[in-house]
C-alpha positions in Angstrom: -34.1 101.6 -13.4 -35.9 104.6 -14.8 -38.6 105.6 -17.2 -37.5 108.2 -19.7 -40.6 108.9 -21.7 -44.3 108.0 -21.8 -47.0 108.3 -24.5 -50.7 107.8 -24.0 -53.5 107.5 -26.5 -57.2 107.1 -25.5 -56.2 105.9 -22.0 -59.0 106.6 -19.6 -59.7 110.4 -19.7 -56.5 111.1 -21.7 -56.9 111.5 -25.4 -53.3 112.1 -26.3 -50.3 113.0 -24.1 -46.5 112.7 -24.2 -44.1 113.1 -21.3 -40.3 113.2 -20.9 -39.2 112.5 -17.4 -36.5 113.5 -14.9 -34.4 110.6 -13.7 -35.2 111.3 -10.1 -38.5 113.0 -9.2 -41.6 113.7 -11.4 -44.7 115.4 -10.0 -48.2 115.6 -11.6 -50.2 118.4 -10.1 -53.8 119.6 -10.8 -57.4 119.4 -9.6 -59.2 116.2 -9.0 -60.4 114.4 -12.1 -57.8 115.8 -14.5 -55.9 112.5 -14.9 -53.0 112.6 -12.4 -53.7 109.1 -11.1 -54.4 107.8 -14.6 -50.8 108.7 -15.6 -49.5 106.8 -12.7 -51.8 103.9 -13.6 -50.4 103.9 -17.1 -46.9 103.5 -15.8 -48.1 100.6 -13.6 -49.8 99.1 -16.6 -46.6 99.1 -18.6 -44.8 97.3 -15.7 -47.5 94.7 -14.9 -49.7 94.4 -18.0 -52.8 95.7 -16.1 -54.0 98.7 -14.3 -53.7 99.2 -10.5 -56.8 101.2 -10.0 -59.0 99.4 -12.6 -57.6 96.0 -13.7 -60.5 95.6 -16.2 -58.6 96.3 -19.4 -61.6 97.3 -21.6 -62.7 99.9 -19.1 -59.4 101.7 -19.5 -60.3 102.6 -23.1 -61.5 106.2 -23.2 -65.2 106.5 -23.5 -66.4 106.6 -27.2 -63.0 105.2 -28.5 -62.1 101.8 -29.8 -58.7 101.3 -28.4 -56.0 102.5 -26.0 -52.2 102.6 -26.5 -49.5 103.1 -23.9 -45.8 103.4 -24.9 -42.9 103.8 -22.5 -39.1 103.9 -22.8 -37.3 102.4 -19.9 -33.6 102.0 -19.0 -32.7 99.0 -16.9 -29.0 98.2 -16.2 -27.9 100.5 -19.1 -30.2 98.6 -21.5 -33.1 100.3 -23.3 -36.5 98.7 -23.1 -39.3 99.9 -25.3 -42.6 98.6 -23.9 -45.9 99.0 -25.7 -49.3 98.0 -24.3 -52.4 98.2 -26.4 -56.0 96.9 -26.5 -58.7 97.2 -29.2 -62.3 96.3 -28.3 -63.0 92.8 -29.3 -59.3 91.8 -29.3 -56.8 90.5 -26.8 -54.6 92.9 -25.0 -51.0 92.8 -26.3 -47.7 93.8 -24.7 -44.6 94.3 -26.8 -41.0 94.4 -25.5 -38.7 96.0 -28.1 -41.1 95.1 -30.9 -41.8 91.5 -29.9 -45.2 90.5 -28.6 -45.2 88.4 -25.4 -46.8 84.9 -25.7 -47.8 85.2 -22.1 -48.2 88.5 -20.3 -46.9 86.8 -17.1 -43.5 86.5 -18.8 -43.3 90.3 -18.5 -43.7 90.4 -14.8 -40.5 91.3 -13.0 -38.7 92.9 -15.9 -39.7 96.4 -14.6 -40.1 96.3 -10.8 -42.3 98.9 -9.3 -43.9 99.8 -6.0 -47.0 102.0 -5.5 -48.2 103.7 -2.4 -51.8 104.8 -2.6 -54.8 105.6 -0.4 -56.3 102.4 -1.9 -53.7 100.5 0.1 -56.1 100.5 3.1 -57.9 97.7 1.3 -55.1 95.5 2.6 -56.5 96.0 6.1 -60.2 96.2 5.6 -60.8 93.8 2.7 -60.8 90.0 2.7 -57.9 87.5 2.6 -57.6 87.5 -1.3 -56.4 91.1 -1.2 -53.6 90.3 1.3 -52.6 87.1 -0.7 -52.4 89.2 -3.9 -50.1 91.6 -2.1 -47.7 88.9 -1.0 -47.9 87.1 -4.3 -47.3 90.4 -6.1 -44.0 91.0 -4.2 -42.9 87.4 -4.7 -43.9 87.3 -8.4 -41.7 90.2 -9.3 -38.6 88.4 -8.1 -39.4 84.7 -8.6 -40.7 83.6 -12.0 -41.0 80.0 -11.0 -43.2 80.9 -8.1 -45.4 83.1 -10.4 -45.8 80.3 -13.0 -46.5 77.7 -10.3 -49.2 80.0 -8.8 -50.9 80.6 -12.2 -50.9 76.8 -12.9 -52.2 76.1 -9.4 -55.1 78.5 -10.0 -55.9 76.8 -13.3 -56.0 73.4 -11.6 -58.3 74.7 -8.8 -60.7 76.0 -11.5 -60.6 72.6 -13.3 -61.2 70.8 -10.0 -64.1 73.1 -9.2 -65.6 72.5 -12.6 -65.3 68.7 -12.0 -67.2 69.0 -8.7 -70.0 70.9 -10.6 -70.1 68.1 -13.2 -70.3 65.4 -10.5 -73.2 67.3 -8.9 -75.1 67.9 -12.1 -74.8 64.3 -13.2 -75.2 62.7 -9.8 -72.0 60.7 -10.0 -68.5 60.6 -8.5 -65.3 59.4 -10.2 -62.5 59.2 -7.6 -59.8 58.3 -10.2 -60.5 61.4 -12.2 -60.5 63.6 -9.1 -57.1 62.1 -8.1 -55.5 63.4 -11.3 -56.3 67.0 -10.2 -55.5 66.3 -6.6 -52.0 65.1 -7.4 -51.4 68.3 -9.4 -52.8 70.5 -6.6 -50.6 68.7 -4.0 -47.4 69.2 -6.0 -48.0 72.9 -6.9 -49.7 73.9 -3.7 -47.0 72.4 -1.4 -44.3 74.4 -3.3 -46.4 77.6 -3.1 -47.0 77.2 0.6 -43.3 76.5 1.4 -42.2 79.5 -0.7 -44.6 81.8 1.1 -43.3 80.7 4.4 -39.7 81.2 3.4 -40.6 84.6 1.9 -42.3 85.8 5.1 -39.3 84.8 7.2 -37.2 87.3 5.2 -39.9 89.9 4.8 -41.2 90.3 8.3 -37.9 91.6 9.9 -37.7 94.2 7.2 -41.3 95.2 7.7 -40.9 95.5 11.5 -37.8 97.6 11.2 -39.6 100.1 8.9 -42.7 100.2 11.2 -40.5 101.1 14.2 -38.8 103.9 12.2 -42.1 105.3 11.0 -44.0 105.1 14.3 -41.0 105.8 16.5 -42.4 103.2 19.0 -41.7 99.8 20.3 -45.2 98.5 19.5 -45.4 94.7 19.0 -46.4 94.2 15.4 -46.4 91.1 13.3 -47.6 89.3 10.1 -49.2 85.9 10.9 -49.4 83.4 8.1 -52.7 81.5 8.5 -52.7 78.3 6.6 -54.1 74.8 7.2 -50.9 73.5 5.7 -49.0 74.8 8.7 -50.3 71.8 10.6 -51.2 69.1 8.0 -50.0 67.8 4.7 -52.0 68.9 1.6 -53.1 65.3 0.7 -54.5 64.8 4.2 -56.2 68.2 3.9 -57.9 67.3 0.6 -59.0 64.0 2.1 -60.5 65.8 5.1 -62.4 68.4 3.1 -63.6 66.1 0.3 -67.2 65.8 1.6 -67.4 69.6 2.1 -65.9 70.2 -1.4 -68.5 67.9 -3.0 -71.4 69.7 -1.3 -70.0 73.2 -1.9 -68.9 72.2 -5.5 -65.6 74.0 -5.2 -62.2 73.5 -3.5 -62.7 74.8 0.1 -59.1 74.6 1.4 -55.6 75.1 0.1 -53.1 78.0 -0.6 -55.9 79.8 -2.5 -57.7 80.2 0.9 -54.7 81.3 3.0 -54.5 84.6 4.8 -51.9 87.0 6.2 -53.2 88.5 9.5 -52.0 92.0 10.3 -51.3 92.1 14.0 -50.6 94.9 16.5 -50.2 94.3 20.2 -51.3 90.7 19.6 -54.6 91.9 18.1 -55.9 92.4 14.6 -55.0 95.9 13.4 -58.3 96.2 11.5 -60.2 96.2 14.8 -57.7 97.5 17.4 -55.3 99.8 15.4 -55.7 103.6 15.4 -55.9 105.4 12.0 -52.3 106.5 12.6 -51.1 103.0 13.4 -52.8 101.6 10.3 -51.2 104.2 8.1 -47.8 103.5 9.5 -48.4 99.8 9.1 -49.3 100.2 5.4 -46.3 102.4 4.6 -44.0 100.0 6.4 -45.4 97.2 4.2 -44.7 99.1 1.0 -41.2 100.2 2.1 -40.5 96.5 3.0 -41.8 95.5 -0.4 -39.4 98.1 -2.0 -36.4 96.9 -0.1 -37.1 93.2 -0.7 -37.5 93.6 -4.4 -34.5 95.8 -4.7 -32.3 93.2 -2.9 -33.7 90.2 -4.7 -33.9 91.7 -8.2 -30.7 93.7 -8.0 -32.6 96.6 -9.5 -34.0 99.7 -7.8 -37.8 99.7 -8.4 -39.7 102.7 -9.7 -41.9 104.2 -6.9 -45.4 105.7 -7.5 -46.9 107.9 -4.8 -50.5 108.6 -5.4 -52.0 111.5 -3.5 -50.0 110.7 -0.4 -49.4 114.4 0.6 -53.2 114.8 1.0 -53.8 111.5 2.8 -50.8 111.3 5.1 -49.9 113.6 8.0 -46.8 115.7 8.0 -44.8 113.3 10.0 -45.2 110.5 7.5 -44.7 112.8 4.5 -41.5 114.0 6.1 -40.3 110.4 6.6 -40.9 109.6 2.9 -39.1 112.8 1.8 -36.1 111.8 4.1 -35.9 108.5 2.3 -36.0 110.3 -1.0 -33.2 112.7 0.1 -31.1 109.8 1.3 -31.2 108.2 -2.1 -33.1 105.3 -0.7 -35.4 105.4 -3.7 -34.5 105.7 -7.3 -36.9 107.3 -9.7 -40.1 108.7 -8.1 -43.5 109.7 -9.6 -46.1 111.4 -7.4 -49.4 113.1 -7.8 -50.9 116.0 -5.8 -53.7 118.5 -6.0 -51.7 121.4 -4.6 -48.6 122.6 -6.4 -47.5 124.8 -3.5 -47.5 121.8 -1.1 -45.5 119.7 -3.6 -43.0 122.5 -4.1 -42.6 122.8 -0.3 -41.9 119.1 0.0 -39.4 119.2 -2.9 -37.5 122.0 -1.3 -36.4 119.6 1.4 -34.4 117.7 -1.1 -31.5 118.6 -3.3 -32.5 116.1 -6.1 -33.6 117.1 -9.5 -37.3 117.2 -10.4 -39.9 118.0 -13.0 -43.4 119.3 -12.4 -46.2 118.6 -14.9 -49.3 120.8 -14.5 -52.5 119.1 -15.7 
């Protein structure tokens, strides 16, 4: 899969720009603040219907303007795909595929698979469980539409169940029959989500471990541990056990929306016991495993975005990424860098075609 052209209007700090891309490597170079990452974010936006660096849609409109417009021409399996994403203040964001507006933006996910490697990935280690769940769900959602829709419906039922507990509290009442309606929906959806996450990790973890060993060139014991109450108990029993707690807290305190994926090295959390180098290797291995998994499941080579990686990674890890580029492991690649000379030096290690855009 490849992106052949991109047009931006009033997107973040970019008033109007158009680009035609090389089918292999495309580099955006320039000083900080000129909009390199914003271009990468626009590509991400076309693929997922939201930004990676700032998912708040209205904040992506250029200051003082009333709308933004992103247009991209893709080729997937020899088929042209024209994607247009736009937002006007006060209106809903729309995404068009070949001139037709999606009824649900979620229906677009998976059409244009993409993986991004960014300094912001460190949030996967240092932030809370929701960040790691979103990563896992994002990988799965690009290859399994049923899972994505089940997850969206599950989150809606959780919100409705939470609202019911607030209603009970405000009115000093409790209606078990009404609660059971939401419980039955949660149990059905939540059990499927949990089982699919388990099955996914069984496939994903060996790929991740293989990449980590290649990057770190070590035999360190690393793992991803799926922490879930449903590993040991059925969802109905879990909801029964937590009912009193849920009523006091006025929200659903347990279930797939509270699960975590623990990042482990040498049987310890990497957040506390991993060196900076180990953490970087861990994160790159996660993203490379994401790429391989999506490529295999979707049957399409994802686009890869590398944001500022030459500045944030040491030479060993940069060299590894360039080796993967040279070996045709990746398809089309987009990267940003503040130093053109450094970018050119890295590109000289490959025989692939490339374009450089100075901003």
